[in-house]
C-alpha positions as CSV (number, residue, x, y, z in Angstrom):
1,M,69.9,84.4,-92.5
2,P,73.5,83.0,-92.3
3,S,74.9,81.1,-95.2
4,S,74.8,77.3,-94.7
5,V,78.0,75.2,-94.5
6,A,77.1,73.5,-97.7
7,S,76.8,76.8,-99.7
8,L,80.3,78.1,-98.7
9,D,83.3,77.8,-101.0
10,E,86.3,76.1,-99.5
11,T,88.0,79.4,-98.6
12,A,85.0,80.7,-96.7
13,Y,84.4,77.4,-95.0
14,E,88.0,77.3,-93.7
15,A,87.7,81.0,-92.6
16,L,84.6,80.1,-90.7
17,L,86.2,77.2,-88.8
18,T,89.7,78.6,-88.3
19,P,89.2,80.5,-85.0
20,V,87.8,77.4,-83.4
21,W,90.4,75.1,-85.0
22,E,93.3,77.3,-83.9
23,F,92.0,77.3,-80.3
24,L,91.6,73.5,-80.1
25,V,94.8,72.5,-81.8
26,R,97.8,72.5,-79.4
27,T,101.1,71.7,-80.9
28,E,104.3,71.8,-78.9
29,D,107.9,71.0,-79.7
30,P,108.6,67.4,-78.7
31,A,111.3,66.8,-76.1
32,P,112.8,63.5,-74.8
33,S,110.1,61.9,-72.6
34,D,109.4,58.6,-70.9
35,V,106.6,57.5,-73.2
36,I,104.8,58.4,-76.4
37,F,101.1,58.2,-75.5
38,V,99.0,57.6,-78.5
39,F,95.2,58.0,-78.5
40,G,93.3,55.6,-80.7
41,S,91.0,56.8,-83.5
42,H,90.2,56.0,-87.1
43,D,93.1,58.1,-88.3
44,L,96.2,56.0,-88.9
45,G,98.2,59.2,-89.4
46,V,98.1,59.5,-85.6
47,A,99.9,56.1,-85.3
48,R,102.4,57.2,-87.9
49,R,103.1,60.4,-85.9
50,G,103.8,58.3,-82.9
51,A,106.2,56.2,-85.0
52,E,108.0,59.4,-86.1
53,L,108.6,60.5,-82.6
54,Y,109.9,57.0,-81.7
55,A,112.2,57.0,-84.7
56,A,113.5,60.4,-83.5
57,G,114.6,58.8,-80.3
58,L,112.3,60.8,-78.1
59,A,111.1,57.9,-76.0
60,S,111.9,54.3,-75.5
61,R,108.3,53.1,-75.4
62,V,104.9,53.8,-77.0
63,L,101.5,53.4,-75.4
64,V,98.5,53.0,-77.6
65,T,95.0,53.0,-76.2
66,G,91.5,52.6,-77.5
67,R,88.7,50.1,-78.2
68,L,86.4,50.2,-81.2
69,G,84.4,53.4,-81.4
70,L,81.7,55.1,-83.4
71,M,84.0,55.7,-86.4
72,T,85.9,52.4,-86.2
73,E,83.1,49.9,-85.5
74,G,82.6,47.9,-88.7
75,V,85.7,49.6,-90.2
76,F,88.5,48.0,-88.1
77,D,88.4,44.3,-87.3
78,K,90.0,44.7,-83.9
79,P,90.3,47.4,-81.3
80,E,91.9,50.7,-82.3
81,A,94.9,50.1,-80.1
82,L,95.7,46.9,-81.9
83,V,95.2,48.4,-85.4
84,F,97.5,51.2,-84.3
85,K,100.1,48.7,-83.0
86,E,100.2,47.1,-86.4
87,E,100.8,50.5,-88.1
88,L,103.5,51.3,-85.6
89,T,105.3,48.0,-86.2
90,S,105.0,48.5,-90.0
91,C,106.7,51.9,-89.5
92,G,109.6,50.3,-87.6
93,V,108.6,50.5,-84.0
94,P,109.7,47.2,-82.3
95,D,107.0,45.1,-80.7
96,H,108.7,45.1,-77.4
97,A,108.5,48.9,-77.2
98,I,104.7,49.0,-77.5
99,V,102.2,48.7,-74.7
100,T,98.5,48.3,-75.7
101,E,95.3,49.1,-73.8
102,V,92.1,47.9,-75.6
103,C,89.3,48.9,-73.2
104,A,89.1,52.7,-73.2
105,G,86.1,54.2,-74.9
106,N,86.7,57.9,-74.3
107,T,89.5,60.3,-73.6
108,L,89.2,60.1,-69.8
109,E,89.4,56.3,-70.0
110,N,92.3,56.6,-72.5
111,V,94.3,58.5,-69.9
112,R,93.3,56.5,-66.9
113,F,93.5,53.0,-68.5
114,G,96.6,53.9,-70.5
115,M,98.5,54.9,-67.4
116,M,97.3,51.8,-65.6
117,A,98.5,49.6,-68.5
118,L,101.9,51.3,-68.3
119,R,102.1,50.6,-64.6
120,E,101.2,47.0,-65.1
121,A,103.9,46.8,-67.7
122,G,106.4,48.1,-65.1
123,H,106.6,51.7,-66.3
124,T,105.8,54.8,-64.2
125,P,106.2,57.7,-66.7
126,R,106.9,61.2,-65.4
127,S,106.7,62.7,-68.9
128,A,104.8,62.0,-72.0
129,L,104.4,63.1,-75.6
130,L,100.6,63.0,-76.4
131,V,99.6,62.1,-79.9
132,A,96.0,62.4,-81.1
133,K,93.9,64.1,-83.8
134,P,94.8,67.8,-83.7
135,F,91.4,69.1,-82.8
136,V,91.2,66.9,-79.6
137,M,94.7,67.9,-78.5
138,R,93.6,70.6,-76.0
139,R,91.2,68.2,-74.3
140,C,93.9,65.4,-74.1
141,L,96.3,67.8,-72.4
142,A,93.6,69.1,-70.1
143,T,92.6,65.6,-69.1
144,F,96.2,64.8,-68.1
145,A,96.5,68.1,-66.3
146,R,93.5,67.1,-64.1
147,Q,94.1,63.4,-63.8
148,Y,97.9,63.2,-63.6
149,P,99.2,66.7,-62.9
150,A,102.6,65.4,-61.9
151,V,103.2,64.1,-65.4
152,T,104.8,66.6,-67.8
153,V,103.0,66.4,-71.1
154,R,103.4,67.9,-74.5
155,G,100.9,67.9,-77.4
156,C,102.4,66.4,-80.5
157,P,99.6,65.8,-83.0
158,P,100.2,65.0,-86.7
159,A,101.1,68.2,-88.7
160,G,98.7,69.5,-91.2
161,S,96.2,72.3,-92.0
162,L,92.5,72.3,-91.2
163,A,91.8,71.2,-94.8
164,A,94.4,68.4,-94.7
165,Q,93.1,67.1,-91.3
166,R,89.4,67.3,-92.0
167,D,88.3,63.7,-91.4
168,R,84.6,63.7,-92.3
169,P,82.1,65.6,-94.5
170,R,82.1,69.4,-94.1
171,G,79.0,69.7,-92.1
172,A,79.9,66.8,-89.7
173,F,83.4,68.2,-89.3
174,A,82.1,71.7,-88.4
175,A,79.7,70.2,-85.9
176,R,82.5,68.1,-84.4
177,L,84.6,71.2,-83.8
178,V,81.9,73.2,-82.1
179,G,81.0,70.1,-80.1
180,E,84.5,70.0,-78.8
181,I,84.0,73.4,-77.3
182,R,81.0,72.1,-75.5
183,R,83.0,69.1,-74.3
184,L,85.6,71.4,-72.8
185,D,82.9,73.3,-70.9
186,D,81.1,70.2,-69.7
187,Y,84.1,68.1,-68.7
188,G,85.7,71.1,-66.9
189,V,82.6,71.3,-64.8
190,S,82.5,67.6,-64.1
191,G,86.1,67.5,-63.1
192,D,87.3,65.2,-65.9
193,I,89.6,67.8,-67.3
194,E,91.4,71.0,-66.0
195,P,88.9,73.8,-66.7
196,Q,89.7,75.8,-69.9
197,V,89.4,79.5,-70.4
198,I,87.7,79.9,-73.7
199,P,88.0,83.4,-75.2
200,E,84.8,85.1,-76.1
201,S,86.1,85.5,-79.7
202,V,86.2,81.7,-79.9
203,R,82.7,81.3,-78.5
204,E,81.5,83.8,-81.0
205,A,83.2,81.9,-83.8
206,G,81.5,78.8,-82.5
207,R,78.1,80.5,-82.6
208,R,78.7,81.5,-86.2
209,V,79.5,77.9,-87.1
210,E,76.3,76.8,-85.4
211,G,74.4,79.4,-87.3
212,A,75.8,78.0,-90.6
213,L,74.9,74.5,-89.5
214,S,71.3,75.5,-88.6
215,A,70.9,77.1,-92.0
216,L,71.3,73.6,-93.5
217,T,67.8,72.6,-92.2
218,P,64.5,74.4,-93.0
């Protein structure tokens, strides 16, 4: 019987999740680009990372996209994009440099609606720095690769270890990471994203996580 997530000490918990985490997180060196493309969430650290990239002079505009979602409904009093815009401006990004999109409810819509909002604002980016929670970075890049292959994109999530970036209770976070592997499979088949080659070692690590999660219930 595998040990449950709840029974693991912090070192063992991180060791269990690290193979999946390291596969999902895609971090690339930022380069001058046409836009900083920020995906909304409950994590204001994502907005602050976008502000850092702007302050570094890497793009002249920032796009923030997202409506209220499962983790922000009842927490934020306005769509994620508008909350992120407030955070960006508080970090020194001028209002005129920010484009907002407040209708997207998933990553595919973030990309499609965000690019539409940019076009409506008179911008047609050929390059973008993508900013999102680290563990969704691979899927954000894969979505752009399928939907806008002519746009050169780089993944630039907030820095931080698995422990520092854990954004929910241990069991829920473990489930979210293995759920991301399933999303990559499903959305690759549906054509929403560029199909991803997932190493067997990562799949096996995901199965170990699922075993630890199943041990939580009798």
